C-alpha positions in Angstrom: 30.5 22.8 -2.4 29.0 20.1 -0.4 30.0 16.9 0.6 28.9 14.2 -1.0 27.1 12.4 1.7 27.6 8.1 1.9 25.2 5.4 3.3 25.4 2.0 3.6 24.8 0.0 0.4 21.4 -1.5 2.3 20.4 1.9 2.0 21.8 2.9 -1.4 19.9 0.0 -3.0 16.1 2.3 -2.8 18.0 5.3 -3.9 16.9 6.3 -7.6 16.1 8.8 -10.0 12.8 9.9 -8.5 13.5 8.7 -4.8 15.4 10.4 -1.8 17.0 9.0 1.3 16.9 11.5 4.4 18.8 10.4 7.6 17.2 11.8 10.7 19.3 10.5 14.0 20.4 6.9 13.0 17.0 6.5 11.1 16.9 6.0 7.6 13.3 7.4 5.7 12.1 7.2 1.5 11.0 10.4 0.1 10.0 11.1 -3.4 12.6 14.0 -5.6 11.4 15.9 -8.4 13.4 19.0 -10.4 11.6 21.8 -11.6 13.3 24.5 -13.7 13.4 27.7 -12.0 13.4 30.3 -15.0 14.4 33.5 -12.8 17.7 31.7 -11.4 18.2 29.7 -14.8 19.2 26.5 -12.9 17.4 23.2 -11.4 15.8 23.2 -8.5 15.1 20.1 -6.3 11.4 19.2 -4.8 11.3 16.7 -1.9 7.8 14.9 -2.5 6.1 12.6 -0.2 7.6 10.4 2.3 7.3 6.8 1.4 8.6 4.9 4.1 11.1 4.0 6.8 14.5 1.9 5.8 15.8 -0.6 7.9 18.8 -3.1 7.1 16.7 -6.0 7.3 13.2 -4.8 5.7 11.7 -1.7 4.1 8.5 -0.6 6.0 6.2 1.3 3.7 3.7 3.7 5.0 
């Protein structure tokens, strides 16, 4: 079982059901996310979508 990653509150406010946060180095990025059902494994599968923008402590850079 994977450990839950915790992010600072200023990053967590951008998380939603359809968005995921990725940390690369010391930067945080926001991506689209969706879930599809895999009939072979009979489990949901997470699919990362397009890059939305970079999250900074004092602003969100939407690209």
